[in-house]
C-alpha positions in Angstrom: -94.8 -137.3 -148.0 -94.5 -135.6 -144.9 -92.2 -132.7 -144.6 -90.2 -132.7 -141.3 -90.3 -129.2 -139.7 -88.4 -126.3 -141.8 -89.9 -127.6 -144.9 -86.9 -129.8 -146.3 -88.0 -133.4 -147.2 -85.6 -135.8 -146.6 -82.6 -137.0 -150.2 -84.4 -139.7 -151.9 -84.1 -141.0 -155.5 -85.6 -138.7 -157.7 -88.7 -139.9 -159.7 -88.3 -141.6 -162.7 -84.5 -142.6 -162.2 -82.6 -145.5 -161.3 -80.0 -145.5 -158.9 -78.1 -146.1 -161.2 -78.8 -143.2 -163.5 -78.1 -141.5 -160.4 -74.4 -142.6 -160.0 -73.7 -142.5 -163.7 -74.7 -138.5 -163.2 -72.6 -137.6 -159.9 -69.7 -140.1 -161.0 -68.1 -138.1 -163.3 -68.4 -134.7 -161.0 -66.8 -137.3 -158.3 -63.8 -138.2 -160.4 -62.8 -135.0 -161.2 -63.2 -133.8 -157.8 -60.6 -136.1 -156.6 -58.3 -135.9 -159.5 -58.1 -132.3 -159.0 -55.1 -131.9 -156.0 -52.8 -134.1 -158.6 -52.9 -131.7 -160.9 -52.5 -128.8 -159.1 -49.0 -130.9 -157.9 -47.3 -129.5 -160.7 -43.6 -128.1 -159.5 -40.9 -125.9 -161.5 -37.1 -125.6 -160.5 -36.7 -122.9 -157.8 -35.3 -120.2 -159.3 -35.0 -116.1 -158.3 -37.9 -114.6 -159.7 -35.3 -111.7 -160.9 -34.3 -115.3 -163.6 -37.7 -115.4 -164.5 -38.8 -114.2 -168.3 -41.5 -111.8 -167.6 -44.8 -112.7 -168.5 -45.3 -110.0 -171.3 -42.0 -111.7 -173.1 -44.2 -115.5 -172.5 -46.8 -114.2 -173.6 -45.4 -112.7 -176.8 -43.5 -116.1 -177.3 -46.3 -118.2 -177.2 -48.8 -115.9 -179.7 -46.2 -115.9 -181.9 -46.3 -120.0 -182.0 -50.2 -119.1 -182.6 -51.7 -120.4 -179.2 -53.8 -118.1 -177.6 -53.8 -117.8 -174.2 -57.6 -117.4 -172.2 -55.7 -117.5 -168.7 -52.5 -117.1 -167.2 -51.6 -117.7 -164.0 -48.6 -118.0 -161.6 -49.3 -121.5 -159.5 -47.9 -122.4 -155.9 -45.1 -125.1 -157.6 -43.9 -121.4 -159.6 -44.9 -122.5 -162.6 -46.1 -120.5 -165.6 -49.5 -122.0 -166.1 -51.8 -121.3 -169.5 -55.2 -122.8 -170.7 -56.2 -121.5 -174.0 -55.9 -123.1 -177.7 -52.8 -124.1 -179.7 -52.2 -123.0 -183.1 -54.6 -126.4 -184.8 -57.4 -124.6 -182.4 -57.2 -127.4 -179.4 -57.7 -126.7 -176.0 -54.5 -126.4 -174.0 -53.7 -126.3 -170.4 -49.9 -126.2 -170.1 -47.8 -125.7 -167.4 -44.3 -124.2 -168.0 -41.1 -123.5 -166.4 -40.9 -119.3 -166.1 -37.3 -118.8 -166.2 -36.7 -120.3 -170.1 -40.2 -121.2 -170.7 -39.9 -125.1 -171.1 -43.1 -127.1 -170.9 -43.0 -128.8 -167.7 -46.4 -130.6 -167.4 -49.2 -131.3 -170.2 -52.8 -131.5 -168.7 -54.9 -131.8 -171.5 -53.8 -130.7 -174.5 -52.9 -132.8 -177.7 -49.2 -131.4 -178.2 -47.1 -128.9 -176.2 -46.4 -125.8 -177.6 -42.6 -125.4 -177.2 -40.6 -122.2 -177.1 
């Protein structure tokens, strides 16, 4: 094979793999990428930050329910978002209203941990 200037070969199918196999490898990644904007649009009711439950109280409330938080963030839609594990050890990704800690959206979980 003749390489173009710069030493980079044109993109060709990998030897031994059919185009179908390559599609099977790429399709799940493409689907996940396309779904990302949909998941990011969760909105919580607008409220003054002074009315929000303090993060420390929210974390303690989740801990008391047996929820282990591995990642916590405030979303652009004004929600508390947690990643972690519920009392049964199942992965969770849940959006909560920051005022009263009620679940707003459930993304990746078997059930929602309620305050």
